[in-house]
matplotlib code that plots the C-alpha trace (Angstrom):
import matplotlib.pyplot as plt

x = [101.4, 98.6, 96.0, 93.3, 90.6, 91.5, 90.1, 92.7, 94.6, 94.0, 97.5, 100.0, 103.6, 105.2, 108.9, 112.0, 110.3, 111.4, 108.7, 108.1, 107.3, 106.7, 110.3, 112.1, 112.5, 112.9, 113.9, 112.1, 108.7, 105.2, 102.7, 99.0, 96.1, 92.3, 92.8, 95.0, 98.7, 100.0, 103.2, 103.2, 101.1, 101.1, 100.1, 101.3, 104.8, 105.1, 108.6, 108.6, 112.2, 113.1, 110.2, 108.8, 105.6, 103.9, 100.6, 97.6, 97.1, 94.4, 92.9, 90.8, 89.9, 89.1, 86.2, 86.5, 88.5, 88.4, 85.7, 83.4, 82.4, 81.4, 78.8, 76.8, 76.7, 75.8, 79.4, 81.1, 82.1, 84.1, 86.0, 86.7, 87.9, 90.2, 91.9, 92.0, 93.9, 96.5, 97.0, 94.3, 92.7, 90.8, 88.8, 86.8, 84.4, 84.4, 81.4, 81.6, 78.9, 75.4, 71.8, 70.3, 68.5, 71.6, 73.7, 71.0, 70.7, 74.5, 74.9, 72.1, 73.6, 77.2, 76.1, 74.9, 78.3, 80.0, 77.8, 78.9, 82.6, 83.2, 84.2, 85.2, 83.0, 81.9, 83.5, 81.4, 83.6, 81.0, 78.5, 79.6, 82.6, 83.9, 82.7, 86.2, 87.9, 85.3, 87.8, 85.9, 82.7, 79.7, 79.5, 75.8, 75.3, 77.5, 75.6, 75.9, 76.2, 72.8, 72.6, 69.3, 70.6, 73.7, 71.7, 69.7, 72.8, 74.2, 71.0, 71.1, 74.7, 73.8, 77.1, 79.2, 79.6, 83.2, 84.3, 83.0, 85.0, 83.9, 85.0, 85.2, 84.6, 81.1, 78.1, 77.4, 80.4, 81.9, 78.6, 78.6, 82.2, 81.1, 78.0, 80.0, 82.6, 79.9, 78.2, 81.5, 82.0, 85.5, 85.4, 88.0, 89.0, 89.2, 88.1, 88.5, 89.5, 89.8, 92.3, 94.7, 92.6, 89.5, 91.2, 92.6, 89.1, 87.9, 90.6, 89.8, 86.1, 87.0, 88.3, 91.1, 92.0, 93.2, 91.7, 94.3, 96.7, 97.7, 95.0, 91.7, 92.7, 94.0, 97.7, 100.5, 101.8, 104.5, 102.3, 99.1, 99.7, 96.0, 94.8, 98.1, 100.2, 97.4, 97.3, 101.0, 101.6, 98.8, 99.8, 96.1, 95.7, 96.3, 97.2, 96.2, 98.6, 98.0, 101.4, 100.9, 103.5, 100.6, 98.7, 101.9, 105.4, 108.0, 109.8, 106.6, 105.6, 109.0, 108.2, 105.0, 106.7, 109.4, 106.8, 104.2, 106.2, 104.0, 100.8, 101.0, 98.5, 98.9, 95.6, 94.8, 91.7, 91.3, 88.4, 86.8, 89.6, 92.2, 93.4, 91.6, 93.9, 93.2, 89.7, 86.5, 84.9, 82.5, 83.1, 79.7, 77.9, 81.2, 82.8, 86.5, 89.2, 92.2, 95.2, 98.6, 97.2, 96.2, 92.5, 91.1, 87.6, 86.6, 87.5, 89.3, 92.4, 91.1, 92.5, 89.7, 91.1, 93.8, 94.3, 96.7, 96.5, 97.9, 100.6, 101.6, 101.5, 103.6, 106.2, 106.6, 107.1, 110.1, 111.5, 110.6, 110.5, 113.3, 111.3, 112.5, 110.2, 108.9, 108.0, 106.2, 104.3, 103.3, 101.9, 100.0, 98.7, 99.1, 98.6, 95.3, 94.2, 94.9, 93.1, 90.1, 90.3, 90.8, 94.5, 93.8, 92.7, 94.6, 97.6, 100.6, 101.9, 101.5, 100.1, 96.4, 95.7, 94.0, 96.3, 95.8, 99.0, 100.7, 103.7, 106.1, 109.0, 112.3, 110.8, 108.1, 105.4, 102.5, 102.7, 100.2, 97.6, 96.0, 92.9, 92.2, 94.5, 92.9, 94.7, 93.1, 92.9, 95.5, 92.9, 91.6, 94.8, 94.1, 96.8, 100.2, 100.4]
y = [66.6, 69.1, 68.4, 66.4, 68.1, 71.4, 72.7, 72.0, 75.0, 76.1, 74.7, 72.3, 71.8, 68.5, 69.4, 67.3, 64.2, 61.2, 61.3, 57.9, 58.5, 55.9, 56.4, 56.6, 58.4, 62.2, 64.1, 67.4, 68.9, 68.0, 70.8, 70.3, 72.7, 72.2, 68.4, 68.1, 67.7, 70.9, 72.4, 75.1, 76.0, 78.3, 77.2, 75.0, 73.6, 70.1, 68.8, 65.0, 64.6, 62.4, 60.0, 58.4, 59.7, 57.1, 57.3, 56.1, 52.4, 51.2, 47.9, 46.4, 43.2, 43.3, 41.8, 43.5, 44.3, 45.3, 42.7, 44.2, 42.7, 44.4, 41.6, 43.5, 47.2, 48.4, 47.3, 48.7, 52.0, 50.3, 48.1, 51.1, 53.3, 50.6, 50.1, 53.9, 54.4, 51.9, 53.8, 52.4, 55.6, 53.8, 50.7, 48.4, 46.4, 42.7, 40.4, 36.6, 34.4, 34.7, 34.0, 36.3, 38.3, 38.5, 39.9, 42.3, 43.7, 44.0, 45.7, 48.1, 49.1, 49.4, 51.5, 54.1, 54.1, 54.4, 57.4, 59.0, 58.3, 55.8, 53.2, 53.5, 50.7, 47.1, 43.8, 40.6, 37.7, 35.2, 33.6, 32.4, 30.3, 26.8, 24.2, 22.6, 25.9, 27.4, 28.2, 29.9, 30.3, 28.1, 25.5, 25.2, 28.8, 28.7, 28.9, 29.2, 32.7, 34.4, 37.4, 38.6, 38.4, 40.3, 43.0, 43.4, 43.8, 46.4, 48.4, 48.1, 49.2, 52.5, 52.8, 51.6, 47.9, 47.9, 44.3, 40.7, 37.5, 34.7, 31.2, 31.4, 27.6, 27.8, 27.7, 31.2, 32.7, 34.3, 36.0, 37.4, 38.6, 40.5, 41.9, 43.0, 44.7, 46.5, 47.6, 49.1, 46.4, 44.9, 41.1, 39.1, 35.5, 33.5, 30.6, 28.6, 25.3, 26.8, 25.7, 28.2, 28.4, 29.2, 31.8, 33.4, 33.4, 35.3, 37.9, 38.3, 38.8, 41.6, 40.1, 42.3, 41.0, 37.7, 37.3, 36.5, 34.8, 31.3, 30.9, 29.1, 28.4, 25.6, 25.4, 26.1, 23.0, 22.9, 21.2, 23.2, 26.7, 27.2, 30.6, 31.5, 31.4, 33.0, 35.9, 36.4, 36.4, 38.8, 42.5, 43.5, 41.7, 43.0, 40.1, 40.4, 39.1, 38.4, 39.1, 37.8, 34.9, 32.5, 32.5, 32.8, 32.1, 34.8, 32.9, 32.5, 36.1, 37.2, 35.1, 36.9, 40.3, 39.0, 37.9, 40.6, 43.6, 46.7, 44.6, 43.1, 44.6, 43.9, 43.1, 42.1, 39.9, 40.7, 39.5, 40.8, 39.3, 41.8, 43.8, 41.5, 38.7, 35.0, 33.8, 32.5, 34.6, 34.5, 35.1, 35.2, 32.1, 30.2, 29.8, 30.8, 30.0, 32.4, 30.8, 32.5, 35.0, 32.4, 32.3, 28.9, 27.4, 25.9, 22.2, 22.3, 23.6, 26.0, 29.5, 32.0, 35.3, 37.1, 39.1, 41.7, 45.4, 46.9, 48.4, 44.9, 43.8, 46.8, 46.4, 42.7, 43.5, 45.5, 43.4, 39.9, 40.2, 42.7, 45.1, 48.7, 50.9, 52.7, 49.3, 48.2, 51.6, 51.1, 47.6, 48.9, 52.1, 53.0, 49.5, 48.8, 52.4, 51.9, 48.5, 50.3, 53.2, 55.8, 56.6, 60.1, 60.9, 58.5, 56.1, 58.4, 61.6, 63.8, 67.4, 67.5, 64.2, 63.8, 64.3, 60.7, 59.6, 57.6, 58.7, 55.9, 55.6, 53.9, 50.6, 51.3, 51.4, 53.9, 56.9, 59.2, 59.1, 61.9, 61.6, 64.5, 66.6, 65.9, 64.0, 60.7, 60.7, 58.3, 57.0, 55.0, 53.0, 49.8, 47.3, 47.1, 47.9]
z = [153.4, 154.2, 156.8, 155.0, 157.1, 155.6, 152.3, 149.6, 148.3, 144.7, 143.9, 145.4, 144.6, 145.7, 146.0, 146.4, 144.9, 142.8, 140.1, 138.4, 134.8, 132.0, 130.8, 134.1, 137.4, 137.4, 140.5, 140.9, 141.6, 140.7, 140.2, 140.9, 140.4, 140.3, 140.8, 137.7, 137.1, 135.5, 134.2, 136.8, 139.8, 142.8, 146.3, 149.2, 148.8, 150.3, 150.7, 150.1, 151.2, 148.3, 148.4, 145.3, 143.6, 141.4, 139.5, 141.4, 140.9, 138.5, 139.6, 136.8, 138.7, 142.4, 144.4, 147.7, 150.8, 154.5, 155.0, 152.3, 149.0, 145.7, 145.4, 148.0, 146.7, 150.2, 151.3, 148.2, 149.7, 152.4, 150.0, 147.7, 150.5, 151.8, 148.4, 147.8, 151.1, 149.7, 146.5, 144.2, 142.9, 140.1, 140.8, 138.6, 140.8, 139.9, 140.4, 140.6, 139.1, 140.6, 139.7, 137.0, 139.7, 142.0, 139.1, 138.1, 141.6, 142.0, 138.7, 139.4, 142.8, 141.5, 138.6, 141.1, 142.8, 139.4, 138.5, 141.8, 141.1, 143.9, 141.4, 137.7, 136.4, 136.7, 135.6, 135.3, 135.9, 134.7, 134.6, 131.1, 132.3, 131.9, 134.4, 134.2, 135.1, 137.4, 140.2, 143.0, 141.0, 142.0, 139.1, 139.7, 138.6, 135.5, 132.2, 128.5, 127.0, 127.0, 124.7, 126.2, 129.8, 128.8, 127.0, 130.2, 132.3, 129.9, 130.3, 134.1, 134.1, 132.4, 130.6, 133.6, 132.7, 131.5, 131.1, 131.0, 131.2, 128.9, 128.2, 124.4, 123.8, 125.1, 122.6, 121.5, 123.2, 120.1, 119.3, 122.9, 122.5, 119.4, 121.0, 124.1, 122.0, 120.0, 123.3, 124.5, 127.1, 127.0, 126.4, 128.3, 127.9, 131.1, 133.2, 130.0, 128.5, 125.0, 122.5, 121.1, 117.9, 119.8, 122.0, 118.8, 117.3, 120.4, 120.1, 116.4, 117.5, 119.8, 123.1, 124.4, 127.9, 129.3, 132.8, 135.4, 133.0, 133.9, 136.5, 135.8, 132.2, 130.1, 130.9, 128.4, 126.6, 124.0, 121.5, 122.3, 123.6, 124.5, 125.6, 127.4, 124.3, 122.2, 124.7, 125.1, 121.3, 120.4, 120.6, 120.9, 124.2, 127.8, 130.1, 133.8, 136.4, 140.1, 141.5, 145.1, 145.0, 145.4, 142.1, 139.9, 141.0, 140.4, 137.6, 135.7, 136.3, 134.8, 131.7, 131.3, 131.4, 129.1, 126.6, 126.9, 128.3, 128.5, 128.0, 131.5, 133.9, 137.6, 139.3, 142.9, 142.3, 146.0, 148.0, 151.2, 153.3, 152.0, 155.0, 157.5, 158.3, 158.5, 159.0, 157.3, 154.6, 151.7, 148.0, 146.3, 147.6, 148.3, 151.7, 151.8, 154.3, 154.6, 156.2, 156.2, 153.8, 151.2, 150.3, 149.3, 149.0, 152.3, 152.4, 149.1, 147.4, 144.8, 145.2, 145.9, 145.0, 146.8, 150.0, 148.6, 147.7, 144.5, 146.6, 147.5, 143.8, 142.8, 145.5, 144.7, 141.1, 142.0, 144.9, 143.8, 140.0, 139.6, 137.5, 137.2, 139.3, 136.2, 134.6, 137.8, 137.8, 134.2, 134.9, 138.0, 136.4, 132.7, 131.2, 132.9, 132.2, 128.5, 128.5, 130.0, 127.6, 130.3, 129.9, 128.7, 132.3, 134.6, 134.6, 134.5, 136.0, 132.9, 132.6, 132.1, 133.8, 137.2, 140.1, 141.3, 142.9, 145.7, 147.7, 148.6, 151.0, 150.2, 151.1, 148.5, 151.1, 150.7, 153.0, 151.4, 148.6, 146.6, 144.4, 142.0, 144.1, 147.5, 150.2, 151.2, 155.1, 156.5, 159.0, 156.1, 155.7, 157.5, 158.3, 156.6, 152.9]

ax = plt.figure().add_subplot(projection="3d")
ax.plot(x, y, z, "-o")
ax.set_aspect("equal")
plt.show()
């Protein structure tokens, strides 16, 4: 790859590559010019020696990494840079439940970073969640849907608030789902005790995502499918999946892919501990212990996000779930891009789209990353990916 400290050439040709496209893997060259994938370009020729080229990963649900949390906007650049170096070229910064003022401050700060292109938007995971399925959210801060508060957050987000997770069984939740959809904010169903009928009502009202399917939601039962069956059976709904081997075992993850196919979006749900190793951390106001790579609330058993990168989730989809590489790439890139409505720009290696990509070796480990045709300095790659 070219020296990242040098000014990029007008055009770049990645030669001798295995290019992972939505319909399969094609050996050949990838042409890049002016930060976009093109049908032809002149410039530097980079021999990839048969390595894979996959679309840059799109993580629609991530809380932090490299010791930094999106809950604190002053740390956000560090978290985004860490995940970028591991192949995540498009990041939606997720916030856990906080006080009204804490969320307002975080949304305001993150909107500035979104306007600068550091992140692609903001996801509110709460505060309108079920006490019974609160997971790593502080139950004392959970509250009923508040349309006025939500409208205020939309204004503070300045067009960068992209998604909000809601428990649809709460009073006024369906009204908030409708209002979010009307405001261009994707409503997601999660952290919920909803029945199947209530979940279906939310999807009919405009909800289009199931937040980390299986986790923090009423479990699947053969006489009451709940939100899981409702989401898997609805062709309008994208289902998030944390593929770290902790949140969802491989056999269950395979069932999700068998049922929902191209509607499964891999996410990390990563917290600040990603890339940092075992230790004690914070997620919002909650203390988290990471032991053997598993994050849990201090003194308890509730899982508190993950410690993986999207590169990890992608690789596990191939090696542990047995997905073809093109299906894993779709789940890590194109499906979340479609869910977010940005697939005209990112998510696949097609002419006219941003030259956001990751180069992988035969073990499917990231060796290089490009964003809009510029090489991401390898010095940013922290730890193993």
